[in-house]
BAMAR-965238 format. One record per residue (C-alpha): residue in one letter; z, x negated, y. Coordinates in steps of 0.001 Angstrom, whole numbers, plus 524288, in hexadecimal, padded with zeros to 5 digits. Each point is the difference from the previous one (the first is absolute). Example, Ala and Ser with C-alpha at 12.3 -4.5 7.8 and 13.67 -1.06 7.14 Angstrom:
2
a81E787CFF47EE6C/s7FD6C7FAA680D70/
***
This chain:
575
x5089277BF2327E8/x809588056F7F5D1/x8069C7F2CB7FE84/x801467FEC580EBC/x805EB80D82800EA/x809B77FCF77F541/x803977F32680637/x801A68066980D42/x8087D80AAF7FA4B/x8087C7F5E67F94D/x801527F86980CB3/x803D680C428076F/x80A59803627F5E7/x805537F2298005E/x800808004880EDB/x8072080D167FFA5/x80A077FA9E7F66B/x802127F3C780844/x801C18086580C3D/x809A8808EA7F8FE/x807E57F4847FADC/x800357F9DC80D7A/x8051A80CA8805FD/x809FE8017F7F521/x804C47F216801E8/x800FC801FF80E9B/x8077480CBE7FE84/x808777FB017F4D9/x803BC7F1B18027E/x801F17F8127F3A9/x7F8AA809A07F74B/x7F6097F6197FB22/x809D57F5307FD70/x809AC808B27F8CE/x7F6DD808B17F84F/x7FE637F6F57F459/x80E717FD167FEBA/x8035C80E88800E3/x7F5D1803A87F5CF/x803C77F4AB7F728/x80D698060D7FDFD/x7FBCA80E4180016/x8044A807B57F412/x7F648800EB7F4DD/x7FEA880E8A7FD1D/x7F40A801BC7F763/x7F8AC7F7897F643/x7F2DB802B57F9E7/x7FEDC7FA537F250/x7F30C7FF907F8AA/x7FE987F4DC7F652/x7F8197FCA87F3F0/x808FA7F4B27FC6D/x80D178069C7FD8C/x807837F3887FD47/x80DC880177805B1/x7FC3280CF780642/x80C358063C7FA38/x808DD7F6538070C/x7F8788012880CC4/x8003B80EDD7FFEC/x80E868008F7FD30/x8037C7F62C80A9A/x7F7A08070A80A09/x8060880D037FC34/x80DBF7FA5E800C1/x7FCA87FAC380D9E/x7FCE880DDA80461/x7F13E7FE957FFA7/x7F82080C0B7FC1B/x7F5F07FCD27F58B/x7F2288055F800DA/x7F6E07FCFF7F4C9/x7F370802FA7F8F8/x7FC00803217F212/x8053C7F6857F5E8/x8091F7F95A8099A/x8067780D0D80348/x801BA8031B7F1A1/x805DB7F29C7FD96/x809CB8018880B1D/x8036580DBC7FBA3/x802997FAAF7F256/x80A8A7F761805FD/x8071C80C7780410/x7FD007FD2B80E45/x7FB23809F3809F3/x7F1DF7FDFE803EF/x7F6DA807B3808C1/x7F1FA8015E7FB07/x7F59E7FC36809DA/x7F99A80D617FF78/x80C9A805F580559/x7FECA7F6EE80BB7/x7F1908029680236/x8003480E4F7FBE2/x7F34D7FCC17F951/x7FDD17FDF57F16C/x7FA9A7F3D27F9C3/x7F179801B27FDE3/x7F3C07F9AC7FA95/x806FA7FAFD7F3DC/x80A4A7F95C8083C/x7F68D7F91E80909/x805FB8070E80BA2/x80EDD800388005D/x8053E7F87E80B96/x7F41A7FFED808EB/x80607809EB8092F/x8054D7FFF580E17/x80D80803D17FB18/x800697F2F57F8D4/x7F84C7F6E9808BE/x8055D805EC80C78/x80DB17FD7A7FAEC/x7FC667F1E77FD05/x7F7D07FC8480BE0/x807EA8067F80AD0/x806467F62F80943/x80DFC8042B80182/x8019E7F9B680D49/x7F4B58078E80624/x8042580D90804B4/x7F216805367FEF9/x7FFB07FC7A7F17C/x80D4B8060C7FDA5/x7FBAC80C4080731/x7F3DD8013D7F786/x808357FF067F3A4/x808F980AAB804FE/x7F4618086E803CD/x7FA487FF3C7F247/x80D2E8001C7F910/x7FDEF7F29D7F9DB/x80B9C7F79A7FC23/x7FF817F14C800BE/x7FF087F7777F3E4/x807DE7F38D8014A/x7FD647F8E07F335/x7F32E7FF997F861/x800D27FAAE7F228/x7F2637FF537FA2D/x7F8B67F79A7F657/x7F256802E87FBD5/x7F88E805597F45A/x7FEA77F5617F58B/x7F1C07FD1B802C7/x800DF7F1AB7FC2D/x80718802F97F33B/x7F5F580A6C7FCD3/x7F3DB7F7A1801DB/x805DC7F3E57F987/x805D3806E67F42C/x7FC867F7157F482/x8011B80B367F64E/x7F78980A0D806EE/x7F4C57FE9480971/x800C080B9C8093C/x7F491808CE802C2/x7FA997FFF980DB1/x806D280CEA802A2/x80D247FB117FAEB/x7FF5D7F4078089B/x7FC25807A980C1C/x80AEA809DF7FDED/x8099C7F4B48006B/x7FBCE7FC4D80DC5/x80B74804688085F/x7FD2F806DF80CE9/x80C4C806D98047A/x808B47F47E7FC9C/x7F9387F5F7808AD/x7FF6580A1580AF9/x80EC6801D57FFAA/x802A67F17A7FE99/x7F7527FC6680B71/x8059180AE78086F/x80DFD7FBBF7FD43/x7FCBD7F1A5801E5/x7F976802CC80D06/x80BE0807A380487/x8098D7F6027FA8B/x8089A800BB80C2D/x8042D80D687FB26/x7FCB98002C7F181/x803C37F6FE7F4D6/x7F4B47FE1A7F692/x803067FB0A7F251/x7F53E7FC7D7F650/x807037F66E7F70C/x80B35803C17F6CF/x805647F24D80241/x8039A8046980DCE/x807A980C287FC02/x80D657F9B38000E/x7FE147F94480D1B/x7FB3180C8C80651/x80B348080B7FA81/x809DC7F5C48043D/x7FA978006F80DD9/x8000280EDB80089/x80DD4801067FAA6/x805347F5CD8097C/x7F7E38054880B57/x7FA7B7F267801E2/x7F16D802E27FF9F/x7FA1B7F6BD809FB/x7F2AF7FCB380591/x7FE4E7F4407F711/x80186808477F3D1/x7F6F580A7B8055D/x7F5597F65880394/x800E67F8777F34D/x7FEBA80C7F7F818/x7F4968044780885/x7F9237F3087FD8D/x802508017B7F176/x7FAB380DD38005E/x7F3357FC378066F/x7FEC17F4787F6AF/x802498093C7F48B/x7F51A809048049B/x7F6C87F4B0802D4/x801A17FA6A7F24B/x7FE1F80D877FA19/x7F38880256807B2/x7FB127F26F7FC40/x80142803967F199/x7F8A680CBF801F9/x7F5457F92080791/x7FEA17F5567F5C8/x7FF5C809DB7F4FE/x7F5A480817806EE/x7F7857F40E8026E/x800CA7FBE97F1BD/x7FE9480D7F7F9E7/x7F87F8092E808F0/x7F2D27FB5F7FB27/x7F9AD7FD2680D22/x802987F1467FFC5/x7F8337F63C7F821/x807BD7FA137F4A6/x807E77F4078044F/x7FBCC801DC80E1D/x809847FCA280AD7/x8046A80AF180919/x7FC127FFB180E64/x80E688018780394/x80C617FD987F84E/x80EBD800B180116/x807B37F7B37F672/x80DF8804887FD97/x8095D7F4BA7FDC0/x80EB47FF9E7FE95/x808EE7F4848024B/x805F77FC477F302/x806257F2E08033F/x8046D7FA6D80D14/x7FD5F7F1667FFF5/x807DE7F52A80653/x7F3B67FB3A806C3/x7F1647FEF27FE4D/x7F7437F4927FCC8/x808A07F7EE8090A/x80E2F801D880455/x7FC8E8045E80DCF/x7F7E280BA27FB0B/x806F680D047FD15/x7FA9D806497F3A4/x8014680ABD7F5D9/x7F960803D07F33E/x7F92580D367FFB1/x7FB97807997F424/x7F2B08067180043/x8025480E8F7FDA6/x7F1BD803FF7FFAD/x7FBB88082B7F457/x7F74F7F55D7FA8A/x80C067F7797FE3C/x8084180A857F98B/x7FE6A7FAA37F241/x7FD227F24480470/x808327F4A57FB58/x802267F2CA805F8/x80A227F9958087C/x802A180BDD808A8/x80523807517F414/x807B77F4867FA9F/x80E5A800967FC70/x807D37F3E780374/x809DE7FD177F547/x805DF7F39480559/x7FFEE7F5B080A9A/x7FF477FE9180E9A/x7F9D780A5F8087A/x7F14C7FF72800C1/x7F9A87F9CA80BD3/x7F303802C2806A2/x7F9B47F4277F992/x8061A803847F2E2/x7F8DC80D1280038/x7F30C7F97380323/x8017A7F5E67F53C/x80525809A77F5E6/x7F48A80907802B6/x7F6587F4DC7FE88/x805F07FB907F31C/x8014180D837FA09/x7F26D8043A80457/x7FA307F3FD7F992/x80736801007F30D/x7FD6680EB37FF64/x7F16B7FD2180041/x800E97F7F87F376/x7FDB1807B87F383/x807897F7087F6C6/x80EB47FDCD800E6/x801277F5B680A6F/x8081F7F884809DA/x7FBB57FD0780DE7/x807397F793809D0/x7FD488016B80E8B/x8038B7F7E580BCD/x7FCD5804AD80DC5/x7F7E480B3B7FA49/x7F7097F6EE7F81F/x800B27FF207F122/x803467F1E67FCB3/x8024F802167F17D/x7FBA8809BD7F5A5/x7FEC7800F07F14C/x7FD8B80A997F5F3/x80576802487F272/x7F6817FBC47F558/x7FEE07FC677F1C0/x807C67F381801D8/x80846803DA80BB0/x80B1C809C28013E/x805358052180CF1/x80A0C7F50F8010B/x7F5587F5C57FEF0/x7F779807A780984/x80B247FF09809C8/x801237F1437FDA5/x7F1587FE47801C1/x8004E8079C80CBB/x80A827F6EB80535/x7F8F97F3AC7FB85/x7F38F804048072A/x806B77FC0F80CBE/x80E917FE1A7FE1D/x801EA7FB2680DE6/x7FA8580C7D805DD/x806B88085B7F5B3/x80D527FB3580482/x804EE80A8780941/x7F50F809387FC20/x7FEEC80D997FA19/x7FEB8801BF7F147/x7F90480C6E7FB9E/x7FDC4805DE7F294/x7F80380BC77FBC9/x8087F802AA7F422/x80E4E801677FC5E/x8093E7F4A180258/x809257FEB07F45F/x80BE57F75D7FDD9/x7F8427F4697FA87/x7F69F7FFD580B7A/x80B0B801D8809B6/x8073A7F48E7F9EF/x7F3D47F78D8012C/x7FE6C803AB80E53/x80E4A7FCF88024E/x8004C7F2D67F91A/x7F2467FA5D80184/x800017F2AC80690/x7F61D7FACC8099B/x7F51E7F8187F97F/x8020A7F64980B1E/x80CA37FA5B7FA82/x803B48087D7F470/x80D518025C80610/x7FEFE8089F80C14/x800A380E737FD07/x7F49F80769805CA/x804018082D80BBA/x7F95D80CE080317/x8013680A0A80AB6/x7FC0080BAB7F7BA/x7FD268041F7F20D/x7F85C80CAD7FF0A/x7FBE7807897F3DD/x7FD4380E017FBC0/x80C53800447F78E/x80B5D7F8207FA80/x807FF801837F3C7/x80E7E801DE8031E/x802FA7F2B47FA02/x7F4CF7F99B80738/x804B18055580CF1/x80DC67FB077FDE7/x7FB547F2897FBF7/x7F7077FF0680BC7/x80AD7803EF8094C/x807207F3CC7FB85/x7F58F7F70D805B8/x805648013780DC7/x806CA80992808FE/x7F4887FFC580956/x7F4A9802197F688/x7F98B80CEA80352/x7FC9D807767F3A3/x7F63E80B0080221/x7FB6C80A5E7F68D/x7F3788067780492/x7F6F2809E77F9B0/x7F2577FA8A7FD9F/x7F6AB8018A80B4B/x7F3C1807FF7FDFD/x7F3617FACB80582/x7F6B4805FF809F6/x8099D803A180AAF/x7FBF3800CC80E2B/x8037A7F3AF8076E/x803E87FFC780E64/x8015D7F40680891/x8041E7FF6980E22/x7F88E7F8B680A82/x802A77FFCE80E88/x7FF0D80E1380490/x7FAD2805797F348/x7FF5B8003D7F139/x7F62A7FBF57F5CC/x7FEE2808947F3EC/x7F92B7FD557F338/x800BC803AB7F1CA/x807907F5E37F869/x7F8DA7F5177F8F1/x80183804DC7F20C/x7F6197F7297F930/x806637F68A7F679/x7FB077F6947F5DE/x8007B80AD87F5F1/x7F78D8094F80805/x7F6877F66F8066D/x7F2527FDBD7FA92/x7FCCF7F1B07FDB1/x7F15A7FD9B800B3/x7FB2C7F3537F9DB/x7F9187F7C880A50/x7FE377F2797F9DB/x7FB5D7FADA7F2DE/x80D117FC2A7FA0B/x8080980A297F8DA/x80EAF801DB7FFC0/x808A0801BE7F422/x8082C80C3B7FE34/x80C247F8348036E/x7F9CE7FAE680C78/x7FBDE80DAB803EF/x80DF3804C17FDE0/x804B07F51D808F0/x7F5728037C809E7/x804B680E0880062/x80DD97FB4A80265/x7FB637F6E580AE3/x7F80E80B0F805FE/x80BD2808FD7FFF3/x808D07F5C480612/x7F6507FBA580A7B/x7FFF080DF580509/x80E397FDE98040E/x7FE2B7F29A80650/x7FDC27FEDD80EA5/x7F1FF7FCA080399/x7F98A7F6B37FE9A/x8050D8015C7F224/x7FDBE7F87D7F370/x806F0801CB7F2F2/x7FEC47F7267F41C/x804AD804EF7F2AF/x800477FAFB7F226/x8064B804707F357/x8053980C7580657/x806F77F94A80B43/x7FD837FC6E80E0F/x7FE027F15B801C4/x7FE557FFCE80EAA/x7FBE1807CE80BCF/x7FB3D7FCF880DA8/x8030C809B280AB1/x7FE5F802AC80E5A/x7F70C7F4A58033B/x7F60E801D680AE3/x7F57E7FA447F72E/x7FDE0802977F188/x7FE3E7F1E87FBDC/x80DFB7FCE7803FF/x8052080B647F7FE/x7F8497FACD7F452/x805827F2698022C/x80E168050080099/x7FE66808717F3C7/x7FA117F4C17F84A/x80AA67F69F8046C/x80A238097F7FAD4/x7F895801687F328/x7FEA57F14B7FE4A/x7FA697FB507F318/x801CF80D847FA24/x7F492804B580842/x7F7027FB497F50D/x7FB7D80C147F8AB/x805F980961809E0/x7FAA380C1C806B5/x7FF32800E480EE3/x7FEF980C2D80867/x7FC618008F80E62/x8032980BE88085D/x7F3057FEE38074F/x7F2CF7F9947FE02/x7FDDD7F16680152/x7F8677FD2180C78/x7FD217F2437FB19/x7FFBC7FA027F280/x7FAF97F1E77FFB1/x80AA17F64D803A1/x8080380BFC8033D/x8083280A377F8FA/x7F7878025B7F3FD/x7FCC87F1E77FD30/x80E0D7FB7F801FE/x8047480A527F63F/x7F5A57FBAD7F639/x803B97F1B4801A9/x80E518035C7FD99/x7FC6D8057C7F2A9/x8005B80E9E802DC/x7F853807097F559/x7FE1B80D83805EF/x7FEB28048A80E1C/x7FF9C80DBC80590/x7FD008044780DE8/x7FADB80C8A8061B/x7F2957FA7E802F9/x7F7EB8042180BA5/x7FE377F30C806FA/x7F28B7FBF78046B/x802DB7F3777F865/x803F3806777F320/x7F4F97F8C07F959/x806A17F31C80388/x80C1A8044C7F88D/x7F798803747F42B/x7F8E17F2E380044/x80CAA7F87E801C3/x8067E806D97F479/x7F3E37FDEA7F79E/x8006A7F17D80316/x80E1F7FED07FB56/x7FF08809E97F4DB/x809A3809558065C/x7FF7780EAC7FDBA/x7FE65807EA80C9B/x8027080E72801F6/x7FEAF8092780B88/x807F780C5B8019D/x7F9E5806A980BC8/x80DE980286804CB/x806E97F85880A9F/x80ECC7FE578006A/x802A77FC2280E28/x80E6F800D78036A/x804387FD6080DFA/
***
């Protein structure tokens, strides 16, 4: 009944307002059509300024003052403006009420919100302001307490009380009020907009487009802020199970790069950065700096992410080459292989696919390596320089960067901080999203349980760990074959596993003898199928998750051929 009564009351008030506006329009022809244009050019008389981020506040305050705008402010903002030798009216002189509760209550007062929310074109609103001696506020400049900076401070973890005290209340209330009443009030939340707003005020050219754009930005600002608070509460309040997924979530994202098009030329696209707290210290492609080359495309971002995610999972210094999000070449630095040779080995794994691919490193690119990337010829003919879309690494020496820039004008050179594991992963489906914790199991963290009689050498186990790490990044059904610290071949994306095995072994060729093979999921069949074909090709060690009702067939097949077999209990499906 209470909800019905509230709804009825709201309907009655709305009907009254509609009736009043209809009468006003009838009695004053043209009122509705001219109101916005009249208010757009109305003089700006008073501005309320209350900001945590004081960047360029001195310039804003001076320009507003010079334009004849009275400045009202709170606390630190008022002191800052006063220090610029500018007149400023403290909020408590407007409200005739002191700040209280350690500053929690300053602007939550009718003298402030009435001045913001009053609709200047409605005589009843104007009359109420006059009755209560409230002046209008025409500009609201507010940004919020630094909650995000407080809870993500790498040098100091805040107490619960410190974090809660940095949840802004009055700021969002003023922002939302001004944004709602944007026909009459300019709301400014971003210092980047100060100059544009001042220009418009000074030239008396404030229009509806500016008002609406700033209102949109204001609501977006508040939504992102609230999303951070909500995320922090879920992760820190103690009522949620560790690593559990929330029943509701808002993910703040910001457009960082407009793209020419999406996966195909007819699809508009943009790249957005994830601004959620869990990604604050995260590395990866979204935090990359582009030093050189053409602008990034939609597909470039996908491929660069695939390459860098794969190479970041490898413990040793390594090179990974990706084509269409699948690793087609990889090699690690070892006793008899430096990083230059690792790069060459990664190319040789599948030089045809590597041409036009993405080259990723998990260590610094110096001048010698950059020169090798620039000059290396295709193994196909020994003459054609290898062409790449992107080179990505965590760092470059100054000389290395300059040498690499000389490869081509179009080569995109990205420097990206390493990506931490165990981030939450989101994926869109029609009408919804799938969420999961990231697959953070690699060859170095997996447990390999011996399942057959044959044993593997230390070198073969090292290769198996590399294959297991790489297969995690290959599209299912996925197979990776490794030997001597390098990828020999992989099979990806086949509807049946035996075809992926066949493709990987074809790539490996005669070098498959003595190699280690990893499968992202169990083998449903073994005899005259995936396991036996691998054994017949000379593979020495095989790893799969296990769990098939025919696991015993895989054991018997490997025992017949003297092949070592291991199960991990972990599946690496990637769709």
